[in-house]
C-alpha positions as CSV (number, residue, x, y, z in Angstrom):
1,M,112.6,111.1,124.3
2,E,111.1,109.3,121.5
3,T,111.0,111.9,118.7
4,P,110.3,110.5,115.1
5,H,111.2,114.0,113.6
6,T,114.9,113.7,115.0
7,E,117.6,111.1,115.2
8,A,117.9,111.2,118.7
9,V,116.0,109.2,121.3
10,G,116.2,109.5,125.1
11,S,114.8,107.9,128.1
12,Y,111.7,109.3,129.8
13,L,112.5,112.1,132.1
14,Q,111.6,112.2,135.7
15,L,111.4,115.6,137.6
16,S,111.6,116.4,141.2
17,V,110.9,120.0,142.7
18,D,112.3,121.1,146.1
19,G,113.0,117.6,147.2
20,G,109.5,116.3,146.6
21,P,108.7,113.0,144.9
22,F,110.0,112.4,141.4
23,R,107.3,112.3,138.6
24,E,107.8,111.0,134.9
25,V,107.2,113.5,132.3
26,A,105.0,111.0,130.7
27,R,103.9,112.9,127.5
28,S,102.7,111.2,124.4
29,Q,104.3,110.7,121.0
30,P,102.2,113.5,119.3
31,D,103.6,116.0,121.9
32,W,107.2,115.0,121.2
33,Y,106.6,114.6,117.5
34,G,105.2,118.2,117.3
35,S,107.7,119.8,119.4
36,P,109.8,122.5,117.8
37,A,113.5,121.8,117.0
38,A,116.0,123.5,119.2
39,W,119.5,122.7,117.8
40,G,121.3,119.4,116.6
41,H,119.1,116.6,117.6
42,L,117.5,118.4,120.5
43,S,113.8,119.7,120.7
44,E,112.1,122.2,122.9
45,M,109.5,120.8,125.3
46,D,107.2,122.4,127.9
47,L,107.6,120.1,131.0
48,G,104.5,121.7,132.6
49,E,103.7,123.8,135.6
50,V,105.3,123.7,139.1
51,E,104.5,125.4,142.4
52,L,107.8,126.9,143.9
53,R,108.2,127.8,147.6
54,E,109.5,131.3,148.5
55,G,113.4,131.5,148.6
56,D,115.9,129.1,146.9
57,G,114.4,126.2,145.1
58,A,116.0,123.0,143.6
59,F,115.2,120.8,140.6
60,S,116.3,117.4,140.2
61,L,116.2,115.4,137.0
62,R,116.8,111.7,136.3
63,V,116.1,108.8,134.3
64,V,115.4,105.3,135.5
65,E,114.2,103.5,132.6
66,P,116.5,102.6,129.6
67,T,115.4,103.4,126.0
68,V,115.8,101.3,123.0
69,L,118.4,102.5,120.5
70,D,119.3,101.1,117.2
71,N,121.5,98.2,118.6
72,R,121.3,98.5,122.4
73,I,119.1,99.3,125.4
74,V,120.7,102.1,127.4
75,Y,120.0,105.1,129.8
76,V,119.9,108.2,127.8
77,L,119.5,111.9,129.0
78,S,120.2,114.7,126.6
79,L,119.6,118.1,128.3
80,D,120.8,121.6,127.4
81,H,119.2,124.0,129.6
82,L,115.9,124.7,131.5
83,V,114.1,128.0,131.2
84,L,111.7,129.0,134.1
85,R,108.8,131.4,133.2
86,P,106.6,132.9,135.9
87,L,102.8,132.6,135.2
88,P,100.7,135.6,135.6
89,G,98.0,135.9,138.0
90,G,97.0,133.5,140.9
91,P,96.0,129.8,140.8
92,A,94.3,128.5,137.7
93,L,92.5,125.3,136.8
94,R,95.0,122.7,135.2
95,T,92.8,119.5,134.8
96,A,89.3,118.4,134.9
97,A,89.2,114.7,134.9
98,V,86.9,111.8,135.3
99,P,88.5,108.3,135.7
100,R,87.3,105.6,133.4
101,H,84.2,103.7,134.9
102,R,81.3,101.6,134.0
103,V,77.6,102.3,134.2
104,G,76.5,101.9,137.7
105,E,79.6,103.2,139.1
106,P,79.8,106.7,140.2
107,A,81.2,109.4,137.8
108,R,83.4,111.6,139.8
109,L,84.9,114.7,138.3
110,R,88.1,115.8,139.8
111,L,89.1,119.6,139.4
112,T,92.8,120.4,140.0
113,L,94.4,123.8,140.2
114,N,98.2,124.4,139.4
115,A,98.8,125.7,142.8
116,R,97.0,125.9,146.3
117,A,94.1,128.2,146.4
118,T,94.6,131.3,148.6
119,R,90.8,131.5,148.9
120,P,87.9,129.4,147.7
121,H,88.3,129.1,144.0
122,P,85.2,128.7,141.8
123,V,85.1,126.5,138.8
124,H,82.4,126.3,136.2
125,Y,82.2,123.1,134.2
126,A,79.7,121.5,131.6
127,V,79.7,117.9,130.2
128,T,78.6,117.0,126.7
129,D,78.0,113.7,125.1
130,Y,79.1,112.1,121.7
131,H,76.4,113.9,120.0
132,G,77.2,117.3,121.5
133,Q,74.3,117.4,123.9
134,R,74.9,118.9,127.2
135,V,74.0,116.3,129.9
136,A,75.5,118.0,133.0
137,A,76.7,121.5,134.2
138,G,77.5,123.1,137.5
139,R,79.7,125.1,139.8
140,A,82.2,123.9,142.3
141,A,84.7,125.5,144.5
142,V,88.3,124.4,145.5
143,P,88.6,125.2,149.2
144,A,91.4,127.6,150.4
145,G,94.7,126.0,151.1
146,R,93.9,122.9,148.6
147,R,94.4,122.2,145.1
148,T,91.5,119.7,144.2
149,T,87.8,119.2,144.8
150,T,85.6,116.4,143.5
151,V,82.1,116.7,142.0
152,T,79.7,113.7,141.4
153,L,78.1,113.8,138.0
154,P,74.6,112.5,137.4
155,A,74.2,108.7,138.0
156,D,72.0,108.2,135.0
157,L,74.5,108.9,132.4
158,P,74.4,106.3,129.7
159,P,77.6,104.6,128.3
160,G,79.5,106.5,125.9
161,H,82.0,109.2,125.2
162,Y,81.8,112.6,127.1
163,R,83.8,115.8,127.0
164,I,84.4,118.1,129.8
165,H,84.5,121.9,129.4
166,A,85.7,124.0,132.3
167,D,87.1,127.4,133.1
168,D,90.5,128.6,131.8
169,D,89.8,126.7,128.5
170,V,90.4,123.4,130.1
171,T,88.9,120.5,128.4
172,S,89.1,116.7,128.7
173,T,87.3,113.5,127.9
174,F,86.2,110.5,129.6
175,A,84.7,107.1,128.8
176,R,81.6,105.6,130.7
177,L,81.8,101.9,129.7
178,P,78.9,99.5,129.3
179,V,77.9,97.2,132.2
180,R,78.7,94.1,130.1
181,R,82.2,93.1,129.6
182,A,83.7,91.8,126.7
183,V,84.3,88.0,126.4
184,T,87.8,86.9,127.5
185,A,87.6,83.4,125.6
186,D,87.7,83.5,121.7
187,N,87.9,87.4,121.7
188,P,88.5,88.5,118.1
189,F,89.4,92.2,118.8
190,G,93.0,93.4,118.9
191,V,95.0,96.6,118.8
192,N,98.4,97.5,117.8
193,V,100.5,99.2,120.4
194,W,104.3,99.2,120.0
195,A,104.7,100.1,123.6
196,S,108.4,100.6,123.7
197,S,108.0,103.8,121.4
198,L,104.4,105.0,122.2
199,V,103.7,104.4,125.9
200,P,105.7,105.8,128.7
201,P,106.8,103.3,131.3
202,S,104.7,105.0,134.1
203,R,101.6,104.8,132.0
204,L,102.1,101.2,130.8
205,D,99.9,99.6,133.6
206,E,97.1,102.1,133.4
207,F,97.2,101.8,129.5
208,A,96.8,98.0,129.6
209,A,94.0,98.3,131.9
210,A,92.4,100.7,129.5
211,L,92.7,98.4,126.7
212,R,91.2,95.5,128.6
213,D,88.3,97.8,129.8
214,M,87.5,98.6,126.2
215,G,87.3,95.0,125.4
216,A,90.5,94.1,123.4
217,G,91.5,90.7,123.8
218,W,94.8,90.8,121.9
219,V,97.7,93.4,121.4
220,R,100.1,93.4,118.7
221,D,103.6,94.6,119.9
222,G,107.2,94.0,119.1
223,Q,110.7,94.7,120.1
224,S,114.0,95.6,118.4
225,W,116.1,92.5,117.4
226,P,119.2,94.6,117.3
227,A,118.6,95.8,120.8
228,A,117.4,92.3,122.0
229,E,120.6,90.5,120.6
230,P,123.2,93.3,120.2
231,A,126.0,90.5,119.7
232,P,125.5,86.9,118.6
233,G,123.9,84.9,121.4
234,A,124.0,87.8,123.8
235,Y,120.3,88.4,124.5
236,D,118.8,91.4,126.4
237,T,115.0,90.8,126.4
238,A,114.2,92.1,130.0
239,H,112.9,95.4,128.9
240,H,110.6,94.0,126.5
241,D,109.6,91.1,128.7
242,R,108.4,93.5,131.4
243,V,106.0,94.9,128.9
244,T,104.7,91.6,127.8
245,R,104.2,90.7,131.6
246,T,102.3,93.8,132.2
247,L,100.1,93.3,129.1
248,R,99.4,89.7,130.0
249,A,98.6,90.6,133.7
250,H,95.6,92.6,132.4
251,G,94.3,89.5,130.5
252,L,95.7,90.6,127.1
253,A,97.0,88.0,124.6
254,V,100.2,89.2,123.0
255,L,101.2,89.0,119.3
256,D,104.9,89.8,119.1
257,V,106.4,91.0,115.8
258,L,110.0,90.1,114.6
259,S,111.9,93.2,113.5
260,P,114.7,93.4,110.8
261,A,117.9,91.6,111.8
262,P,120.8,93.2,113.6
263,E,123.6,94.7,111.5
264,W,126.0,92.0,112.7
265,A,123.8,89.4,111.2
266,M,123.1,90.9,107.8
267,T,125.3,91.0,104.6
268,D,125.0,93.4,101.8
269,A,123.0,90.9,99.8
270,S,120.6,89.8,102.7
271,L,119.3,93.1,104.1
272,P,116.9,93.2,106.0
273,L,117.3,89.5,106.8
274,P,120.2,87.7,108.3
275,G,122.7,86.2,106.0
276,D,122.7,82.9,108.0
277,L,119.2,81.7,108.8
278,R,120.4,79.9,111.9
279,H,120.4,83.3,113.6
280,A,116.6,83.6,112.8
281,Y,116.0,80.2,114.3
282,R,117.8,80.9,117.5
283,Y,116.3,84.3,118.0
284,A,112.7,83.1,117.3
285,R,113.3,80.2,119.6
286,R,114.5,82.7,122.3
287,L,111.3,84.8,121.8
288,A,109.0,81.8,121.9
289,L,110.3,80.9,125.4
290,A,108.9,84.1,126.7
291,R,105.7,82.5,125.8
292,P,103.6,85.3,124.1
293,E,100.4,83.9,122.6
294,A,101.7,84.4,119.1
295,L,104.8,85.6,117.0
296,Q,104.5,87.2,113.7
297,L,107.4,86.7,111.3
298,S,108.0,90.3,110.2
299,N,105.9,93.5,109.3
300,E,105.1,94.4,105.7
301,P,108.2,93.0,104.0
302,D,106.6,93.7,100.8
303,V,106.8,97.4,101.1
304,D,110.0,98.0,102.9
305,T,112.9,99.9,101.0
306,T,115.2,97.0,100.7
307,R,115.7,94.7,97.7
308,S,114.6,91.5,99.7
309,T,112.7,89.1,97.7
310,G,109.7,86.8,98.4
311,D,111.9,83.6,98.2
312,A,114.4,84.8,100.7
313,H,111.7,86.0,103.1
314,A,109.9,82.6,102.6
315,A,113.2,80.8,103.8
316,F,113.5,83.2,106.7
317,V,109.9,82.5,107.7
318,K,110.5,78.7,107.6
319,A,113.6,79.0,109.9
320,A,112.0,81.2,112.3
321,A,108.9,79.1,112.5
322,L,110.9,76.0,113.2
323,G,112.6,77.8,116.0
324,I,109.2,78.7,117.6
325,K,107.8,75.3,117.2
326,D,110.9,73.6,118.5
327,A,111.2,76.0,121.6
328,C,108.6,74.1,123.9
329,A,105.7,71.5,124.0
330,E,103.0,74.3,123.5
331,P,104.7,77.0,121.4
332,P,103.2,80.3,120.4
333,L,101.1,80.4,117.2
334,V,103.2,81.1,114.2
335,V,101.8,84.0,112.3
336,L,102.9,84.8,108.6
337,P,104.3,88.2,107.8
338,G,101.7,91.1,107.8
339,I,101.3,91.6,104.1
340,A,100.7,95.2,103.1
341,Q,99.1,94.4,99.6
342,S,98.7,91.4,97.4
343,G,101.2,91.1,94.6
344,P,104.4,89.5,93.3
345,F,106.2,89.6,96.7
346,Q,103.6,87.7,98.4
347,D,102.9,85.3,95.4
348,L,106.7,84.4,95.5
349,M,106.7,83.7,99.2
350,L,103.5,81.6,98.9
351,A,105.2,79.6,96.0
352,N,107.9,78.6,98.6
353,D,105.4,76.7,100.5
354,V,105.4,78.8,103.8
355,V,101.8,78.1,104.7
356,R,102.6,74.6,106.0
357,Y,104.9,76.2,108.8
358,A,102.3,78.7,110.0
359,D,99.1,78.6,112.1
360,V,97.9,81.9,110.9
361,W,97.7,83.8,107.6
362,A,98.3,87.6,108.1
363,F,97.6,90.8,106.1
364,H,96.9,94.4,106.4
365,G,94.0,96.6,105.1
366,Y,93.6,100.4,104.9
367,P,90.9,102.5,102.9
368,D,92.0,104.9,100.3
369,P,93.8,107.9,102.1
370,A,91.7,110.2,99.9
371,D,88.5,109.0,101.5
372,Q,88.7,111.4,104.5
373,D,84.8,111.8,105.2
374,D,83.5,108.3,104.6
375,P,86.4,105.6,104.2
376,G,85.4,102.4,102.7
377,F,86.4,98.9,103.8
378,P,89.2,97.8,101.6
379,G,89.2,94.7,99.4
380,A,92.2,93.3,101.1
381,A,90.1,90.7,103.1
382,E,88.4,89.4,99.9
383,E,91.6,89.3,97.9
384,Q,93.4,87.3,100.8
385,H,90.7,84.9,101.4
386,A,90.5,84.1,97.7
387,L,94.2,83.8,97.5
388,A,94.2,81.4,100.6
389,Q,91.6,79.3,98.8
390,R,93.7,79.2,95.6
391,Q,96.7,78.0,97.7
392,G,94.8,75.2,99.4
393,A,94.9,77.1,102.7
394,G,91.2,77.6,103.1
395,D,91.3,76.1,106.6
396,T,94.0,78.4,107.9
397,R,92.9,81.2,110.2
398,L,93.3,84.6,108.7
399,W,94.0,87.7,110.8
400,M,93.9,91.4,109.6
401,T,96.9,92.4,111.9
402,E,96.6,96.1,110.9
403,C,93.5,98.0,110.0
404,G,92.7,101.6,110.5
405,A,92.0,104.9,108.7
406,F,94.4,107.7,107.4
407,L,92.9,110.6,108.9
408,T,94.8,113.7,107.9
409,A,95.3,116.1,110.7
410,P,97.8,119.0,111.3
411,S,97.6,118.3,115.0
412,D,94.6,116.7,116.7
413,L,91.6,115.4,115.1
414,T,88.6,117.8,114.7
415,P,85.2,116.8,116.3
416,A,84.0,115.7,112.9
417,Q,87.1,113.6,112.3
418,E,86.7,111.9,115.6
419,Q,83.2,110.6,114.5
420,V,84.6,109.5,111.2
421,Q,87.1,107.5,113.2
422,A,84.6,106.1,115.6
423,R,82.3,105.1,112.6
424,Y,85.0,103.4,110.7
425,L,86.3,101.5,113.6
426,V,83.0,99.8,114.0
427,R,82.4,99.4,110.3
428,S,85.9,97.9,109.6
429,M,85.7,95.6,112.5
430,V,82.3,94.3,111.5
431,E,83.1,93.9,107.7
432,G,86.4,92.3,108.5
433,L,84.8,89.7,110.8
434,A,82.1,89.2,108.2
435,A,84.7,88.6,105.5
436,G,85.9,85.5,107.6
437,N,88.8,87.2,109.5
438,T,89.4,85.4,112.8
439,R,90.8,88.5,114.4
440,Q,91.0,92.1,113.7
441,F,93.7,94.4,115.0
442,W,93.1,98.1,114.9
443,F,96.1,100.4,114.1
444,A,96.7,101.9,116.6
445,A,95.7,102.1,120.3
446,P,98.1,104.8,121.9
447,P,98.3,108.4,120.8
448,L,100.1,108.4,117.4
449,H,100.4,111.2,115.1
450,D,102.8,110.5,112.2
451,D,103.4,112.1,108.9
452,G,100.4,114.3,109.4
453,V,97.9,111.3,110.0
454,W,96.3,110.6,113.4
455,F,95.9,107.0,114.1
456,G,95.4,106.5,117.9
457,L,92.2,105.7,120.0
458,L,93.5,108.1,122.7
459,D,94.2,111.7,122.5
460,R,97.7,113.3,123.3
461,D,96.8,113.4,127.0
462,F,96.0,109.6,126.9
463,G,92.3,110.6,127.3
464,P,89.8,108.3,125.3
465,L,88.6,109.6,121.9
466,P,85.0,108.6,120.7
467,A,86.5,105.6,118.9
468,Y,87.7,104.2,122.2
469,S,84.1,104.2,123.5
470,A,82.8,102.9,120.2
471,F,85.3,100.0,120.6
472,A,83.9,99.3,124.1
473,A,80.3,99.1,122.8
474,L,81.3,96.8,119.9
475,T,83.1,94.4,122.0
476,A,80.3,94.4,124.8
477,L,77.6,93.8,122.4
478,L,79.2,91.5,119.7
479,G,80.9,89.2,122.3
480,A,82.8,86.4,120.4
481,A,81.3,87.8,117.2
482,H,80.7,84.6,115.2
483,F,79.4,85.7,111.9
484,V,75.9,84.4,110.9
485,G,75.3,86.2,107.6
486,P,74.2,89.5,105.9
487,L,70.9,90.9,107.1
488,P,68.4,90.2,104.2
489,Q,66.0,92.5,102.4
490,L,67.6,95.8,103.5
491,P,66.7,99.1,101.8
492,T,69.0,100.4,99.2
493,G,72.1,102.3,100.8
494,V,71.8,100.2,104.1
495,R,74.3,97.6,105.1
496,G,73.7,95.0,107.8
497,F,75.4,92.0,109.3
498,C,74.3,89.4,111.8
499,F,76.5,87.8,114.5
500,D,76.1,85.3,117.3
501,D,77.7,86.7,120.4
502,G,78.6,83.2,121.8
503,C,76.4,83.9,124.8
504,G,72.9,83.1,123.5
505,H,72.1,86.3,121.5
506,Q,71.9,87.3,117.9
507,V,73.4,90.8,117.3
508,S,72.7,92.7,114.0
509,V,74.8,95.6,113.1
510,L,73.7,98.1,110.4
511,W,74.3,101.6,109.1
512,A,73.4,103.7,106.2
513,A,76.1,105.4,104.1
514,A,74.3,108.8,103.5
515,R,70.5,109.4,104.2
516,H,68.9,108.2,107.4
517,T,66.6,105.2,106.8
518,R,64.2,103.4,108.9
519,V,64.6,99.5,109.0
520,S,62.4,97.0,110.8
521,V,64.6,94.8,113.0
522,P,63.2,93.1,116.1
523,G,65.2,93.3,119.3
524,A,66.6,95.8,121.7
525,A,68.4,98.6,120.0
526,Y,71.7,100.3,121.0
527,D,73.5,103.1,119.5
528,I,77.2,103.4,118.4
529,M,78.3,104.1,122.0
530,G,76.2,101.3,123.4
531,R,73.3,103.4,124.7
532,R,69.8,101.8,124.7
533,I,67.7,103.5,122.1
534,D,64.0,104.0,122.9
535,R,62.0,103.3,119.7
536,P,58.3,102.5,118.8
537,G,57.6,99.2,117.3
538,Q,60.5,97.4,115.6
539,A,62.0,100.3,113.6
540,V,65.5,101.6,113.9
541,V,67.0,104.4,112.1
542,A,70.1,103.5,110.0
543,S,72.6,106.4,109.5
544,P,76.3,106.7,109.1
545,D,76.7,105.9,112.9
546,P,76.3,102.1,113.2
547,V,73.4,100.7,115.5
548,Y,73.0,97.4,117.1
549,V,69.9,95.3,117.6
550,V,70.1,92.4,120.0
551,S,67.6,89.4,120.1
552,R,67.6,85.9,121.2
553,E,67.2,84.3,117.8
554,A,69.6,81.6,116.5
555,A,71.1,81.3,120.0
556,S,72.4,78.0,119.1
557,I,74.6,78.9,116.3
558,A,77.8,79.4,118.3
559,R,77.3,76.1,120.1
560,D,76.7,74.3,116.8
561,R,79.7,75.8,115.0
562,R,81.9,74.8,118.0
563,A,80.5,71.1,117.7
564,A,81.4,71.3,114.0
565,G,84.9,72.4,114.9
566,V,84.7,75.6,112.8
567,L,85.6,78.2,115.4
568,R,89.1,76.8,116.2
569,R,90.7,75.5,113.2
570,P,93.8,73.5,114.0
571,G,97.3,74.7,113.0
572,P,99.8,72.4,111.5
573,G,101.0,69.4,113.5
574,S,104.5,68.5,114.1
575,L,106.7,69.1,111.1
576,S,108.5,66.1,109.5
577,P,112.3,65.7,109.3
578,A,112.1,66.7,105.8
579,E,110.2,70.0,106.7
580,H,113.1,70.8,109.1
581,I,115.4,71.1,106.0
582,V,115.2,74.7,104.6
583,L,116.5,75.7,101.2
584,G,117.6,79.2,100.5
585,Q,119.1,80.6,97.3
586,R,122.1,82.9,97.9
587,Y,123.4,85.4,95.3
588,A,126.2,87.8,95.5
589,A,125.2,91.5,96.2
590,R,125.7,92.5,92.7
591,N,122.9,90.2,91.4
592,A,120.4,91.5,94.0
593,A,117.0,92.2,92.9
594,P,116.0,95.7,91.7
595,G,114.2,96.7,94.8
596,K,110.8,97.8,96.1
597,D,109.2,101.1,95.8
598,D,106.5,100.9,98.6
599,G,105.2,97.6,96.9
600,D,104.6,99.3,93.7
601,A,108.0,98.8,91.9
602,P,107.4,97.6,88.2
603,P,108.8,94.3,86.9
604,P,111.1,92.7,86.7
605,H,111.2,91.6,90.3
606,G,113.8,88.8,90.3
607,Y,117.6,88.6,90.9
608,R,119.6,90.3,88.1
609,L,121.8,87.8,86.5
610,G,124.7,87.9,83.8
611,R,125.0,85.5,80.9
612,R,126.7,83.0,83.4
613,T,126.1,83.4,87.0
614,R,127.5,81.4,90.0
615,M,125.1,81.0,93.1
616,S,124.7,78.9,95.9
617,L,121.8,76.8,97.3
618,D,122.0,76.7,101.0
619,V,120.9,73.7,102.7
620,Y,120.0,74.2,106.3
621,N,119.2,71.3,108.7
622,F,117.1,72.5,111.9
623,G,116.4,68.9,112.7
624,G,117.7,67.0,115.7
625,R,120.2,64.7,113.8
626,G,122.3,64.9,110.7
627,R,120.8,64.0,107.3
628,Y,122.0,63.2,103.8
629,V,120.1,65.6,101.5
630,T,120.2,65.4,97.6
631,V,119.3,68.7,95.8
632,A,118.4,69.2,92.3
633,A,117.3,72.2,89.9
634,E,114.2,72.1,87.8
635,P,114.6,72.7,84.1
636,M,114.1,76.6,83.5
637,G,113.5,76.3,79.8
638,A,113.2,79.5,77.4
639,G,116.9,79.5,76.8
640,W,117.9,79.2,80.5
641,S,119.8,76.5,81.9
642,V,120.9,75.7,85.6
643,R,123.7,73.0,86.4
644,P,125.5,72.0,89.5
645,V,129.2,73.1,89.5
646,S,130.0,69.6,90.5
647,V,127.4,66.7,90.2
648,A,129.3,64.9,93.0
649,D,128.3,67.6,95.5
650,T,124.5,67.4,94.9
651,R,124.2,64.8,97.7
652,V,125.5,66.5,100.9
653,W,125.6,65.5,104.5
654,V,124.2,68.4,106.7
655,P,124.7,68.0,110.4
656,A,122.1,69.0,112.9
657,G,121.9,72.7,113.2
658,G,124.3,72.9,110.1
659,R,124.4,74.7,106.7
660,V,125.9,73.3,103.5
661,G,126.2,75.4,100.3
662,V,125.8,73.7,96.9
663,E,127.2,75.6,94.0
664,F,125.2,76.0,90.8
665,S,125.9,77.8,87.5
666,V,122.9,79.5,85.9
667,E,123.2,80.4,82.1
668,A,121.3,82.6,79.8
669,G,121.3,81.5,76.2
670,R,121.3,84.0,73.1
671,S,117.5,83.8,72.9
672,V,116.9,85.0,76.4
673,R,115.4,88.4,76.5
674,R,116.6,91.1,79.0
675,R,114.6,92.2,82.0
676,V,112.0,89.3,81.7
677,D,111.5,87.2,85.0
678,R,111.9,83.6,84.9
679,R,111.2,80.9,87.6
680,L,114.2,79.2,89.1
681,A,113.3,76.3,91.3
682,F,115.2,73.8,93.5
683,G,113.9,70.7,95.3
684,A,115.6,68.1,97.6
685,R,115.1,64.8,99.1
686,L,116.3,63.1,102.2
687,D,118.0,59.6,102.0
688,G,115.4,57.2,102.9
689,G,112.6,59.3,101.6
690,G,111.0,62.5,102.4
691,E,110.3,65.5,100.1
692,V,111.9,68.8,101.2
693,P,109.8,71.9,100.6
694,G,111.3,73.6,97.5
695,S,112.9,77.0,96.9
696,V,111.4,79.2,94.2
697,A,113.1,82.3,92.9
698,L,112.7,84.8,90.0
699,V,115.6,85.6,88.0
700,H,116.2,87.8,84.8
701,L,118.9,88.8,82.5
702,K,120.0,92.4,83.5
């Protein structure tokens, strides 16, 4: 099974007892992550309780779903032995569950024993809400000879998060969703899933339905490039395509992320990118044909552990973007890499003119991990919007493709941490949209416990956490969430933001960081769970839990903004023949940049050169016909010089789909100081006119 603390990965196991139906042992990542090591790469795992008939019994185990290994998709079952342990006593309560449902639908509590009752089996239960208040309690009996019984809970339960407490220390949670559903068009709310690692196949359909029910419009997923293309041109995307089809069948738009390249495509100097960018073009084109709504051209390349540079990644982005845009008449949106933090890597990537190839500018934002009790929204959105303005990309859509909180938990979140997560989810989504982000993607939706931090909106049993219900209330009340402006004249310590829901309502969201404060805001008020708040007059109490106030003021904002063309900014049009030429600087592995230390490596950042270094400028032609291209280096100054090895070779014929290398010699004069980065830039023109986007790198004397 997927076990991040070991090197071994297996397929999800299916178990049959005494010839009965097979059931998948569909445990969550936190269960596997926390399982004790056995020996080698094996772990110990409790497969659950089974009821055996008297006499001889039979267990059958199988795998029917392949799993994704480093470079292939295969069926894997690693099994040493099974241990059977008799349970003491008679039948006991195993689960107490209420299916997800909306207000107005019956809430049915299903009580299930681990074996058939030999006589009527009494069960006591109680239900508490998000605030810890008991809202229902009772006693039921499982009839003799049966395993289950069902109890109908009170019909007047408001929307929100609920916890069930029953006999034998059985607890579970359920979500009662608002009557109003989230909008389907122009939905700005997304979640990260990485389904192949975090969602068992048997749970995928129900998981996708749960995401749609809580109001997510987008999911961010991805597949392993090495597994999808184990050999050049030999594609195996069926496994991931099934996931995409399931997500889309539930009305979810899919943002797929390109992973690092296969080993066969990389060189020692290109890691984690392909040494030949034509592989990136072809692979991205193949992914685009599966028609996800958007494709993101890698994840956090600025903080990986390789020595890749911003210029190399920019050339990769251009090649992949061209593959996407050339795939079909209406290709997926091209989304720039999710940048972990602003800095030299992103600056260099932008200096290579990548924005013109993209529809969406993407970045990530997390609060300080030290802020466990009251995380603050990071400054990443403000930084990235300012950077986009300086780059002349102010009309490009900006997506925060990861946002979340680092909540440290040895195992599961405590009730107090669950509240922190729910509050921060609402605040971060609201503040991100208010900052101008077109979409916000929470990290993450499935159960996920990694390196001592809990990220998921679901618990280890795939039950909803309070943040799940908070997400549902947020999407139901905010709708399309077009930001209008901050709420004016608020008391000190209170924050508030006003949105147009796109359906004729103005929705204000406000909270107080510390003490409870009364604020006068006209309209109907709802709490963080979407429950209507009874209040005298126009006052609401702002507290750490956000509240919503809905009115019909400014109902024409969304219509007016659509008429002005603000809501859907157009992406780039068809790219010119010159833009189908991609330049990439290629150096020997011995000249590789020093590397990245989680994005904080000190300068210098560029390629490490000697006094005289030979390098190649690769000229790719991703256009439909061959072109003559003339390349030239810009003067470097400061004691540096760059010259073509042969002037006659600077005008080259590049066939359609071809690559030609032009050799240059870069020399550092006696006055050049060591370990100081210098800009090295190349440009090119097509015969007959057409300026090719340039290539800009940093180099230094090592």
